[in-house]
Structure formats: C-alpha cells, structure tokens
GUTORMAR-215259 format. One line per 2 residues: their letters; for each residue z, x negated, y of C-alpha. Coordinates in nm, 3 decimals, padded with zeros to 5 digits, m for minus. Each point is the difference from the previous one (the first is absolute). Last residue first. Layout:
REM residues N
a = Z,X,Y; ...
END
This chain:
REM residues 635
na = m04.194,00.911,02.651; 00.376,00.024,00.109
de = 00.139,m00.297,00.187; 00.124,00.157,00.302
df = 00.260,00.195,m00.200; 00.135,00.204,00.256
lk = 00.151,00.291,m00.152; m00.042,m00.091,m00.371
lk = m00.135,00.303,m00.212; 00.139,00.189,m00.315
ik = m00.130,00.280,m00.147; 00.124,00.257,m00.227
fq = m00.248,00.236,m00.202; 00.219,00.298,m00.123
ag = m00.153,00.252,m00.263; 00.131,00.364,m00.033
iy = 00.273,00.189,m00.159; 00.127,00.287,00.217
kk = 00.381,00.208,m00.031; 00.008,00.284,00.300
dn = 00.314,00.009,00.279; m00.289,m00.036,00.263
yi = m00.059,m00.332,m00.176; 00.141,m00.171,m00.290
fe = m00.100,m00.337,m00.165; m00.170,m00.103,m00.324
kn = m00.169,m00.351,00.056; m00.276,m00.147,m00.212
rv = m00.067,m00.363,00.065; m00.262,m00.203,00.195
vi = 00.056,m00.337,00.155; m00.156,m00.147,00.315
tg = 00.086,m00.376,00.155; m00.161,m00.142,00.342
nl = m00.197,m00.321,00.085; m00.249,00.265,00.177
hk = m00.299,m00.118,m00.090; 00.078,m00.108,m00.358
ti = 00.270,00.212,m00.140; m00.056,00.337,00.256
ie = m00.347,m00.052,m00.003; m00.048,m00.096,m00.361
et = 00.238,00.274,m00.115; m00.195,00.278,00.185
my = m00.297,m00.112,m00.158; 00.069,00.046,m00.300
lg = 00.165,00.330,00.082; m00.340,00.094,00.114
ig = m00.209,m00.167,m00.329; 00.039,00.226,m00.272
tg = m00.348,00.157,00.097; 00.125,00.385,00.030
qs = m00.151,00.344,m00.008; m00.297,m00.010,m00.202
qh = 00.113,m00.243,m00.233; 00.294,00.265,m00.121
kt = 00.362,m00.118,00.132; 00.267,m00.194,m00.163
tf = m00.182,m00.340,00.190; 00.022,m00.400,m00.068
yp = m00.331,m00.108,00.115; 00.233,m00.332,00.146
ef = 00.369,00.029,m00.065; 00.256,00.159,00.192
ik = 00.074,00.285,m00.188; 00.041,m00.222,m00.298
dl = 00.348,m00.017,m00.030; 00.089,00.322,00.044
fe = m00.254,00.155,m00.197; 00.226,00.022,m00.336
ek = 00.291,00.174,00.194; m00.199,00.287,00.115
ig = m00.014,00.029,00.379; 00.178,00.196,00.202
ga = 00.055,00.420,m00.007; m00.222,00.066,00.332
nd = 00.310,m00.036,00.229; m00.111,m00.262,00.234
kl = 00.107,m00.352,00.123; m00.117,m00.207,00.254
ii = 00.275,m00.288,00.110; m00.083,m00.269,00.241
nv = 00.297,m00.268,00.054; m00.022,m00.209,00.281
en = 00.128,m00.377,m00.045; 00.201,m00.236,00.183
kn = 00.258,m00.009,m00.274; 00.233,00.241,00.113
nk = m00.195,00.281,m00.043; m00.244,00.192,00.278
yv = m00.112,00.383,m00.134; m00.306,00.220,m00.076
di = 00.039,00.309,m00.237; m00.305,00.232,m00.025
fi = 00.061,00.315,m00.226; m00.277,00.130,m00.171
yr = 00.011,00.399,m00.084; m00.184,00.237,m00.189
ed = 00.172,00.320,m00.021; m00.151,00.218,m00.358
ek = m00.347,00.017,m00.205; 00.015,m00.393,m00.058
kl = m00.322,m00.206,m00.136; m00.069,m00.070,00.394
le = 00.298,m00.182,00.035; m00.106,m00.243,m00.265
dr = m00.372,m00.028,00.211; 00.214,m00.023,00.336
sn = 00.222,m00.227,m00.140; m00.289,m00.277,m00.052
nf = m00.155,00.114,00.301; 00.319,m00.113,00.222
in = 00.052,m00.382,m00.183; m00.376,m00.021,00.079
il = 00.057,00.100,00.369; 00.309,m00.248,00.010
aq = m00.201,m00.306,m00.119; m00.302,00.080,00.268
il = 00.275,00.012,00.262; 00.202,m00.306,m00.093
en = m00.365,m00.130,m00.007; m00.047,00.137,00.358
ey = 00.305,m00.142,00.114; m00.013,m00.379,m00.087
sy = 00.327,m00.100,00.106; 00.271,m00.065,00.224
le = 00.247,00.282,m00.034; 00.202,00.207,00.251
vd = 00.232,00.306,m00.177; 00.023,00.365,00.133
ei = 00.212,00.108,m00.250; m00.205,00.276,m00.216
nk = 00.166,00.236,m00.150; m00.298,00.261,m00.078
ii = m00.064,00.277,m00.249; m00.334,00.103,m00.071
ti = m00.106,00.343,m00.143; m00.316,00.049,m00.188
ek = m00.165,00.326,00.058; m00.329,m00.115,m00.189
an = m00.167,00.083,00.362; 00.250,m00.178,00.175
fq = m00.045,m00.352,m00.192; m00.376,00.029,00.021
as = m00.012,m00.023,00.375; 00.324,m00.187,00.035
il = m00.147,m00.315,m00.174; m00.152,m00.215,00.338
dl = 00.273,00.147,00.232; 00.314,m00.077,m00.261
tt = m00.102,m00.386,00.048; m00.054,00.027,00.320
sf = 00.378,00.098,00.036; 00.116,m00.220,m00.261
tn = m00.168,m00.297,00.194; 00.199,00.180,00.286
kl = 00.366,m00.002,m00.146; m00.054,m00.330,m00.153
ff = m00.041,m00.168,00.342; m00.263,m00.271,00.058
ks = m00.034,m00.346,00.065; m00.314,m00.193,m00.088
kl = m00.168,m00.166,m00.272; m00.391,m00.066,00.033
rn = m00.212,00.051,m00.302; m00.179,00.325,00.200
ps = m00.296,00.130,m00.254; 00.026,00.309,00.211
ff = m00.047,00.269,m00.253; 00.350,00.191,00.107
nr = m00.059,m00.027,00.369; m00.370,00.191,m00.080
fd = 00.238,00.244,m00.181; 00.221,00.073,00.311
di = m00.250,m00.034,00.247; m00.220,00.291,m00.169
tk = 00.314,00.171,m00.001; 00.034,m00.054,00.364
sl = m00.349,00.148,00.074; 00.003,00.251,m00.223
hq = 00.321,00.155,00.193; m00.187,m00.067,00.317
as = m00.222,00.199,m00.122; 00.250,00.305,m00.079
tn = 00.158,00.002,00.300; m00.339,m00.006,00.234
ik = m00.141,00.291,m00.221; 00.307,00.161,00.029
ks = 00.039,m00.050,00.399; m00.388,00.136,00.007
ae = 00.112,00.309,m00.207; 00.260,00.066,00.270
ff = m00.206,m00.088,00.288; m00.294,00.276,m00.132
fe = 00.284,00.240,m00.120; 00.120,00.004,00.392
dt = m00.297,m00.044,00.173; m00.156,00.315,m00.176
li = m00.250,00.046,m00.214; m00.071,00.393,m00.053
gm = m00.408,m00.036,00.017; m00.105,00.087,m00.340
ek = m00.219,m00.340,m00.017; 00.280,m00.230,00.187
ql = 00.286,00.173,m00.226; m00.170,m00.088,m00.292
vm = m00.064,m00.355,00.113; 00.393,m00.049,00.085
gs = 00.068,00.168,m00.344; m00.161,m00.231,m00.164
sa = 00.117,m00.357,00.197; 00.336,00.127,m00.056
tt = m00.041,00.075,m00.369; m00.205,m00.320,m00.068
it = 00.240,m00.225,00.183; 00.361,00.136,m00.202
sl = m00.214,m00.046,m00.349; m00.074,m00.334,00.130
pq = 00.351,m00.093,00.069; 00.130,00.180,m00.337
rw = m00.288,m00.168,m00.236; 00.070,m00.335,00.213
qh = 00.324,m00.079,m00.156; m00.103,00.052,m00.366
ai = m00.329,m00.171,m00.008; 00.175,m00.289,00.160
ng = 00.219,m00.005,m00.280; m00.288,00.046,m00.256
im = m00.120,m00.304,00.140; 00.319,m00.226,00.020
eg = 00.049,00.049,m00.387; m00.394,m00.097,m00.084
ma = 00.048,m00.292,00.226; 00.373,m00.108,m00.151
am = m00.250,00.031,m00.322; m00.249,m00.217,00.142
ks = 00.250,m00.260,00.101; 00.163,00.032,m00.295
qq = m00.313,m00.088,m00.204; m00.170,m00.261,00.219
hl = 00.345,m00.190,m00.017; 00.015,00.026,m00.359
it = m00.387,m00.112,m00.015; 00.141,m00.286,00.211
qk = 00.286,m00.099,m00.206; m00.165,00.023,m00.313
kd = m00.302,m00.281,00.186; 00.319,m00.183,00.090
le = 00.167,m00.002,m00.265; m00.311,m00.111,m00.269
kk = m00.093,m00.292,00.306; 00.379,m00.074,m00.023
yq = 00.023,m00.030,m00.395; m00.313,m00.255,m00.028
nf = 00.133,m00.169,00.243; 00.326,m00.025,m00.160
kn = m00.111,m00.091,m00.357; m00.201,m00.257,00.158
el = 00.291,m00.149,00.146; 00.189,00.057,m00.303
fi = m00.252,m00.196,m00.245; m00.020,m00.288,00.259
sv = 00.367,m00.036,00.025; 00.075,00.028,m00.389
yr = m00.224,m00.243,m00.081; 00.121,m00.297,00.164
si = 00.376,00.146,m00.079; m00.091,m00.078,m00.367
il = m00.068,m00.346,00.051; 00.287,m00.075,00.227
lv = 00.214,00.200,m00.252; m00.141,m00.214,m00.330
ii = 00.086,m00.352,00.208; 00.387,00.125,00.124
li = 00.088,00.153,m00.308; m00.074,m00.337,m00.194
fg = 00.200,m00.201,00.199; 00.323,00.272,00.051
vl = m00.024,00.017,m00.403; 00.023,m00.395,m00.018
li = 00.267,m00.019,00.215; 00.198,00.264,m00.100
nk = m00.029,m00.124,m00.425; 00.176,m00.306,00.168
vy = 00.274,00.221,00.187; 00.081,00.168,m00.359
te = 00.046,m00.279,m00.202; 00.300,m00.162,00.270
yk = 00.108,00.358,m00.015; 00.038,00.035,m00.399
ed = 00.221,m00.349,00.051; 00.220,00.098,00.214
lk = 00.003,00.318,m00.253; 00.120,m00.201,m00.255
rk = 00.270,m00.205,00.179; 00.141,00.399,00.151
ve = 00.059,00.091,m00.341; 00.192,m00.311,m00.022
vi = 00.254,00.015,00.216; 00.030,00.335,m00.083
es = 00.115,m00.036,m00.325; 00.257,m00.279,00.081
nv = 00.145,00.265,00.297; 00.080,00.276,m00.191
dd = 00.324,m00.170,m00.180; 00.085,m00.130,00.362
ey = 00.056,00.396,00.152; 00.247,00.083,m00.243
fg = m00.058,00.341,m00.181; 00.244,00.314,m00.012
tg = 00.184,00.257,m00.198; 00.206,00.330,00.113
il = 00.212,00.301,m00.153; 00.288,00.113,00.251
wk = 00.212,00.231,m00.149; 00.205,00.266,00.125
wd = m00.018,00.225,m00.353; m00.151,00.277,00.187
nl = m00.157,m00.206,00.224; m00.253,m00.220,m00.202
gq = m00.132,m00.221,00.311; m00.307,m00.164,m00.013
vy = m00.021,m00.392,00.088; m00.284,m00.258,00.003
si = 00.080,m00.347,00.111; m00.180,m00.265,00.203
kk = 00.195,m00.366,m00.057; m00.035,m00.296,00.197
ta = 00.162,m00.271,m00.141; 00.359,m00.175,00.014
ln = 00.041,m00.224,m00.331; 00.177,00.051,m00.297
tg = m00.331,m00.115,m00.196; 00.000,00.189,m00.329
pk = 00.101,00.341,00.176; m00.020,m00.026,00.341
qn = 00.251,m00.036,00.187; 00.138,00.035,00.408
qi = m00.283,00.313,m00.021; m00.197,m00.001,00.351
yt = m00.107,00.380,00.086; m00.294,00.201,m00.009
cf = 00.056,00.443,m00.064; m00.218,00.220,m00.216
gg = 00.080,00.392,00.004; 00.152,00.264,m00.186
ge = 00.092,00.344,00.026; 00.269,00.032,00.316
qa = 00.336,m00.128,m00.206; m00.234,m00.297,m00.122
in = m00.113,m00.085,00.369; 00.334,00.021,00.105
mm = 00.167,m00.180,m00.248; m00.298,m00.256,00.027
el = 00.131,m00.065,00.370; 00.350,m00.031,m00.084
vi = m00.049,m00.288,m00.281; m00.227,m00.139,00.308
ek = 00.301,00.011,00.226; 00.229,m00.187,m00.243
nd = m00.286,m00.301,00.000; 00.289,m00.299,00.002
kl = 00.161,00.115,m00.329; m00.353,00.129,m00.155
sl = m00.090,m00.275,m00.301; 00.359,m00.156,00.028
te = 00.176,00.291,m00.142; 00.346,00.153,00.109
ny = m00.150,00.238,00.263; m00.228,00.141,m00.230
nk = 00.302,00.180,m00.140; 00.071,m00.153,m00.398
gi = m00.042,00.193,m00.304; m00.316,m00.177,m00.121
ye = 00.000,m00.354,00.184; 00.072,m00.205,m00.252
kr = m00.296,00.139,m00.232; m00.252,m00.147,00.218
ih = m00.308,00.177,m00.086; 00.162,00.316,00.180
sl = 00.143,00.369,m00.072; 00.267,00.244,00.132
yv = 00.098,m00.268,00.316; 00.197,00.127,00.258
gd = m00.097,00.142,00.332; 00.183,00.315,m00.001
yn = m00.339,00.205,m00.006; 00.019,m00.156,m00.346
iv = m00.212,m00.306,m00.077; m00.322,m00.030,m00.258
fi = m00.231,m00.365,m00.042; m00.288,00.004,m00.194
yg = m00.168,m00.282,m00.098; m00.295,m00.262,00.090
vk = 00.053,m00.345,m00.037; m00.337,m00.092,m00.135
gf = m00.191,00.327,m00.002; 00.207,00.269,m00.185
ki = 00.317,00.085,m00.164; 00.148,00.274,m00.103
ms = 00.334,m00.051,m00.252; 00.278,00.045,00.263
iy = m00.168,00.369,00.118; 00.009,00.177,m00.388
el = 00.411,m00.113,00.029; 00.014,00.111,00.314
ak = m00.155,00.357,m00.106; 00.246,m00.009,m00.292
kq = 00.265,m00.042,00.197; m00.100,00.242,00.225
im = m00.053,00.268,m00.315; 00.389,m00.102,m00.111
re = 00.111,00.075,00.376; m00.197,00.345,m00.072
fd = 00.197,00.090,m00.262; 00.312,m00.059,00.185
df = m00.125,00.225,00.281; m00.045,00.268,m00.181
ye = 00.289,00.023,m00.169; m00.023,00.028,m00.402
gt = 00.105,00.322,m00.249; 00.035,00.016,m00.373
gi = 00.104,00.320,m00.200; 00.048,00.154,m00.309
ai = 00.004,00.386,m00.023; 00.290,00.217,m00.229
nl = m00.007,00.249,m00.280; 00.102,m00.240,m00.251
pe = m00.299,m00.010,m00.244; m00.205,00.111,00.269
fy = m00.022,m00.318,00.276; m00.176,00.121,00.289
ky = m00.108,m00.236,00.202; 00.100,m00.083,00.349
fs = m00.195,m00.256,00.238; 00.122,m00.149,00.299
ik = m00.145,m00.113,00.391; 00.281,m00.110,00.203
rg = m00.020,m00.012,00.389; 00.258,m00.189,00.140
ve = 00.365,00.027,00.173; 00.218,m00.282,00.101
gk = 00.363,00.103,m00.053; 00.180,m00.352,00.019
tn = m00.284,m00.143,m00.188; 00.129,m00.113,m00.366
pk = m00.176,00.290,m00.167; m00.210,00.210,00.195
yw = 00.067,00.371,00.118; m00.280,00.195,m00.122
yy = m00.290,00.217,00.175; m00.213,00.178,m00.242
ed = m00.332,00.044,m00.185; m00.029,00.119,m00.342
fr = m00.248,m00.041,m00.291; m00.029,00.287,m00.282
et = 00.082,00.033,m00.382; 00.032,00.325,m00.209
kd = 00.176,00.216,m00.151; m00.003,00.217,00.226
ki = 00.374,00.098,00.032; 00.036,m00.404,m00.009
tn = m00.222,m00.038,00.291; 00.199,00.246,00.181
vi = 00.311,m00.170,m00.017; m00.126,m00.299,00.068
tq = m00.192,00.132,00.340; 00.330,00.196,00.078
fl = 00.140,m00.343,m00.030; m00.152,m00.106,00.300
ky = 00.120,00.258,00.205; m00.201,m00.162,00.370
gr = 00.241,00.043,00.271; m00.104,m00.334,00.198
ad = 00.192,m00.257,m00.075; 00.040,00.141,m00.399
ty = 00.113,00.317,m00.138; 00.253,00.108,m00.218
ni = 00.051,00.313,m00.154; m00.089,m00.006,m00.325
fn = 00.198,m00.333,m00.002; 00.249,00.023,m00.267
kg = 00.237,m00.254,m00.107; 00.007,m00.169,m00.337
ei = m00.111,m00.345,00.113; 00.060,m00.041,00.349
sk = 00.224,m00.294,00.008; m00.233,m00.166,m00.293
dv = m00.211,m00.155,00.289; m00.262,m00.257,m00.064
ph = m00.012,00.191,m00.379; m00.048,00.292,00.084
sl = 00.006,00.272,m00.304; 00.117,00.374,m00.022
kn = m00.080,00.097,00.347; 00.111,00.343,m00.013
gn = m00.262,00.253,00.149; 00.050,00.288,m00.233
id = m00.319,m00.038,m00.243; 00.122,m00.397,m00.049
dm = m00.085,m00.345,00.170; m00.053,m00.317,m00.124
ff = m00.100,m00.344,00.181; m00.199,m00.294,m00.062
yg = m00.014,m00.346,00.188; m00.166,m00.176,00.236
rg = 00.108,m00.245,00.294; 00.059,m00.298,m00.254
dn = m00.324,m00.183,00.153; m00.187,00.275,m00.122
fr = 00.130,00.088,m00.295; 00.351,00.040,m00.152
ik = 00.076,00.172,m00.379; 00.374,m00.029,m00.079
dl = 00.112,00.347,00.048; m00.333,00.127,m00.196
av = 00.128,m00.123,m00.303; 00.364,00.143,00.023
ki = m00.126,00.325,00.123; m00.169,00.005,m00.304
le = 00.227,m00.050,m00.218; 00.240,00.229,00.248
fi = m00.252,00.267,m00.081; m00.017,m00.024,m00.366
ek = 00.408,00.004,m00.017; m00.042,00.370,00.173
ks = m00.293,00.122,m00.200; 00.143,m00.056,m00.290
kt = m00.034,m00.293,m00.239; m00.205,m00.030,m00.352
dk = m00.238,00.193,00.005; m00.115,m00.030,00.354
yn = 00.088,m00.399,m00.048; m00.330,m00.185,00.000
ey = m00.243,00.320,00.188; 00.280,m00.015,00.238
is = m00.052,m00.378,00.094; m00.330,00.031,m00.010
sa = 00.009,00.233,00.246; 00.201,m00.096,00.256
ia = m00.242,m00.381,m00.030; m00.286,00.216,00.042
ha = 00.149,00.204,00.331; 00.083,m00.309,00.113
ey = m00.365,m00.148,00.005; m00.147,00.312,00.125
vr = 00.299,m00.052,00.252; m00.168,m00.345,00.118
sk = m00.344,00.118,m00.052; 00.064,00.199,00.239
vs = 00.206,m00.169,00.274; m00.343,m00.285,m00.017
nk = m00.268,00.276,00.026; 00.227,00.169,00.296
le = 00.032,m00.374,00.173; m00.359,m00.081,m00.071
ee = m00.116,00.361,00.145; 00.235,m00.087,00.364
tn = m00.121,m00.350,00.002; m00.391,00.067,m00.081
tq = m00.092,00.028,00.433; 00.221,m00.315,00.057
lh = m00.144,m00.214,m00.305; m00.366,00.117,00.129
ki = 00.140,m00.094,00.348; 00.108,m00.351,m00.150
fl = m00.336,m00.044,m00.115; m00.201,00.131,00.325
yv = 00.238,m00.258,00.219; m00.048,m00.263,m00.258
rn = m00.354,00.031,00.030; 00.000,00.038,00.368
ve = 00.125,m00.322,00.032; m00.219,m00.173,m00.186
ek = m00.298,00.169,00.173; 00.120,m00.117,00.339
ii = 00.060,m00.338,m00.110; m00.338,m00.008,m00.150
dk = m00.168,00.150,00.324; 00.159,m00.229,00.219
nk = m00.077,m00.322,m00.198; m00.403,00.133,00.068
si = 00.092,00.096,00.358; 00.166,m00.368,00.036
yk = m00.340,m00.171,m00.191; m00.228,00.290,00.227
ee = 00.168,m00.136,00.319; 00.020,m00.397,m00.114
id = m00.389,00.065,m00.082; m00.100,00.212,00.255
kk = 00.086,m00.341,00.248; m00.313,m00.207,m00.196
ee = m00.175,00.341,m00.026; m00.013,00.008,00.372
df = m00.108,m00.352,00.058; m00.231,00.026,m00.314
tk = m00.126,00.344,00.216; m00.020,m00.193,00.331
kn = m00.197,m00.295,m00.085; m00.204,00.234,m00.148
ef = m00.043,00.187,00.307; m00.003,m00.356,00.199
yl = m00.294,m00.086,m00.201; m00.176,00.307,m00.080
fl = m00.009,00.110,00.338; m00.084,m00.336,00.149
iv = m00.289,m00.014,m00.265; m00.126,00.344,00.061
fi = 00.060,m00.048,00.355; m00.245,m00.255,m00.009
sf = m00.229,00.174,m00.180; 00.034,00.323,00.246
it = m00.059,m00.183,00.293; m00.311,m00.153,m00.086
vf = m00.147,00.261,m00.193; 00.080,00.248,00.241
is = m00.133,m00.201,00.297; m00.327,m00.043,m00.186
pm = m00.029,00.374,m00.083; 00.140,00.095,00.312
fk = m00.327,m00.120,00.190; m00.270,00.214,m00.064
ii = 00.169,00.302,m00.072; 00.251,00.022,00.247
kl = m00.284,m00.126,00.279; m00.150,00.318,m00.091
fq = 00.292,00.174,00.028; 00.046,m00.076,00.329
ke = m00.359,00.041,00.123; 00.079,00.374,m00.160
rs = 00.331,00.056,00.176; m00.192,m00.070,00.278
ie = m00.303,00.192,m00.016; 00.258,00.303,m00.086
m = 00.171,m00.087,00.372
END
C-alpha cells in the first residue's frame, strides 16, 4: 500500500505542475473575467442600495436632529418657565420699589400701595395670560387683576385642587422676608373648571410687608415651547426638496412645506388623501420609537406628480407628535445613471487588462512548472531514501527494545518453573542416595517436573508466536488477544504488585493481531515504568467495548499520576522520553502510534484522567484506541 502511494505521489510530482499550470491559467483568466463581471454587476446593483442607504441615513439624521432639539427644549421647559416667572416678579418688584422710592416722603403707604396696584394691574405678558398678584401676611388677597371679586378676601386656609394650602406658603415667604418658587394645581380661567399645574414665584416687598407674585400654567407655557419648536422646524431645508413634517397623533399637520396643509387633517390633503393606511402605518412606527416606510405620494412638491417616497418617522409620545421627513426615488436616479456609466467604462478597461495579464501568466507559469517538477522529484527521492533509512533504524531499535523486554519477561516466567524442576530433581536424588525414595514422592516429583516443563514449552510458543513475522490479517477475539498480551508480561507485573482490572467485551476483529499486541505491550510497559515510582496501590484498567460506528474502543489507563501537560503533545514523537537515557529510547510510544495509525488504520489519543476506584480518587494517563471492526483495507 505504501509503495502504491509513493508511485502515485511521484506521478503527481511529474505531471501535476504542467496540468496545474494549464488549469490554473485558464481558471485565473475565467475567474478574473467572471468575478470582476460579477463584481461590477453587484457594484451597479449596490449603487442603488448605496444611494438609497445614504439618503436614508440623511433623513434619519435630520429627524434625529429635530428630535434631540425638541427633547432639549422639553428638558429645559420647567427651568425656563421658572426663570420666566422669576424674572417677571423681579420686574414687578423693581416697579414697586421705584414707585415707593418716588412717593415715600409725600404719600402714605396705603396711597403708595394703590399706585403700585394700578401700575401692576395693567401689565400682561405670555400672550395675555400673565399677570401679577399681591398678598399680605394674614393671607388676604390684596390684588388680583383677573378676578377682582376675590380681592380683599382671606385665603389662609384655602387649598388647591389637590388639597395643598398654597396661601400659607405665601404668608411664610412674607414672614421669612425671602422669595421662593411654588407649585400647585389651580382652576384655569375660561375652561369650565379645568385644573392645571401652575408654577409661581413670590418675592417679599419689605416696604409694605407684602408679597408680589405671578405664575404660569405649565401646559400653556409648554404650548409656547411647541410653537417655538414648530417655527424652528419650518425653517429646516436640506437637499433639493428636503423638509421636516410634523403630524400629531390625531392626524393634523402641525408643520409642512405646504403652508396650506398646516392645521388640516391628512384626510383633507391631496398628497396623502388616498393613502390613509400609510399614515396609520407611520403612526404605529412613530409610537413604537421610529423607522422607515415606503409609499407613493400623490403630489411631489415642485412637480405635483405622484412619486415614490421613502420616509423616516420618529415619535415624540409625550407631545403626541410624529416627526418625519423623506426623499423621492427619482431624485437619486440621475446620480445612479451617471455612476453606472462610469462603471461600464471602467469594466471594459479591466477586461483588456485581464487578457493581457492572463497571457503573461501562462508563459511564466509554464516555465516555472518545468523547474518545479524536476526540483520536487529530486527532493522527494532524497527524502524517501533518508526516511527509509530512519524507519529501518527505528524499527530495528523498536524490535531490539521489544526483544529485550521479552527476554526479561522470559527470565521472570522461567524462574519459578526452573526452581520447581531443580527442587524436585534434587529431592529425588537426595532421597535415592539415602535409600528413602518412595514411589509416591517419585511420581509426585515427576509430575511437578513434567508440569513445569509443559509451562516452559508454552512460554516458548507464546514468545515465538509474538516474534513471528506474520503479516497476514486474520480474525481474532480481543479477549484472547489481551489474554496473550498479559501472559507475555504477567511475570514482571506480578512481581511489581501491579493489579490489572479488566472489563473486556469479547469483540471480533479482522486485522494484524501481533502488531496490536506489540502496541499494547508498549503502552503497558510505559504504565509499568511510571507505576514503579509509586509506593501505594498500582492499578492498570482495561476497558474494551463496541461503539455505534462499527468501531471498537480500547481504553487503557493507570493511576500513576498522569503525564505533565507540557509533554502530552510530544509523547508520540520519536526519541522523546522523560526517562533517563539508560532506561528509555523514546521510540516505544512512537512505534505504537505508527502501528495503530498506519498499520491498523486506527486512532490513538492520550490525556490525563481523574477517576474514582474503591471510593478513592486517582489520576493517571489514559490511552484511547479506536479500530474498525472489519476494515479489510487496513495495511
């Protein structure tokens, strides 16, 4: 099988470069042609997606910019409201102080108060909603220009719509001679009892021992902010006809490039009159956070033609606004057409370059292939000679090492039978000389001598079979294989008090039994050498079983402590050994892997394994061999 593979490899070395050059050159030319054609076609296609994606990014960025601007306004609404009412009260306080300073020497405090009241009663701000009020230290309403009927009444125990005594706060401001913000819920004027959140500011006016204040309903002030936001949005323009539109969740336009749409429901506009489902879809997208949608707009601004439009919308849920913008498909078509034309010109030039490069490549590779073929063939022949030489030496070393191990095993196994024969024969001679040899002792001694001789003969047969150069595959049962293997090494293992625990399923194989035995002996001997370093129990475990892949698993492990992690990847390398040079050559496990993988077409792996035996925890090296049950192509 190895010779056949070598011949195949030589054929590959001789003919492959030329074949490769021919095929490769044609392939390169065709590949460059079709791949670049595909690339240009894809690039043409990608242009549309690229420009669509680019414009999507633009409109999304514009909407996000507006969204963030409004969010900034919302975040600062309450602070801006507070600053507004505070600055108004400071203005009123300055007016009152000026009046007081002008008349303090000529008029009474009551007369000065009336002058201040007249001056402040006429002041309105925030689109006519804002006004000033004044209260005294007893909780009396001194001035309220919007509702004159409550002037002069005491409100010290009055509560707002939620039970808060707001006038007590005004009194405390006077008592503390300070200023402060206040928040309460008051009935809004001209709303039939609607309650609104109001933020007020009071400032103590020391000359008259009163408080001057004003306030603003939060939602009224927020509508001012919304108006400010819509004014900003209406000024935004980008691209050719880019603009931002705003629709509230009731479908009413709040901002649009067409001013006539503002204040109208989308059902009343021509651009989306027949696309109600699109608006509903945009509403859903906006309320869920934001996204893109595609639709036909009946009237494109500037042309009034029905045009495909892609829009991006985002929801401002607290204001119930849909903020969106979009772009029209026909606006990007002219750019796409021009870019495609340039790509076509570039592709024509590229094809010409491909043909020129391909022709030069064929010539160069044909020249190179000839030299490569000669060079590889010479290198392979040199390598094969060196490899054959090394393999011969390795096999010889492995064989000599195995023979040395076997001679030791023979010596151990023969020691006891020879001792028995010597003892029996010496006993018979001694008793014969003394004249006391009985027939019973004679026959018993003869029987022992015969039995021991039979054992010696069997041992010789076992070792002769092991060393037999049999390279024919045969069927054999693994139980018998392990029995033979253990017979060959049992003497040394018994002498070293190594216990072998067997769990062997009687599996039949069709392979090279003697080579498998040699591999197993190498593993057992390796475990033996490591176990001899231990003082306590010494175990080797054998597990043999079939798996569901037409394979047999052979697992051999010991409790010798395992292999150092840095050595795990090296133990199958030739001449690698962790033993002293006088104790190991480093080829036993290398030959084991060679036999398992190359001769028996199997696999072998090693790792460290933790396990429990007799309620005691051990760690050791585990070799796992996998062999095909009936792999008739095994070498």
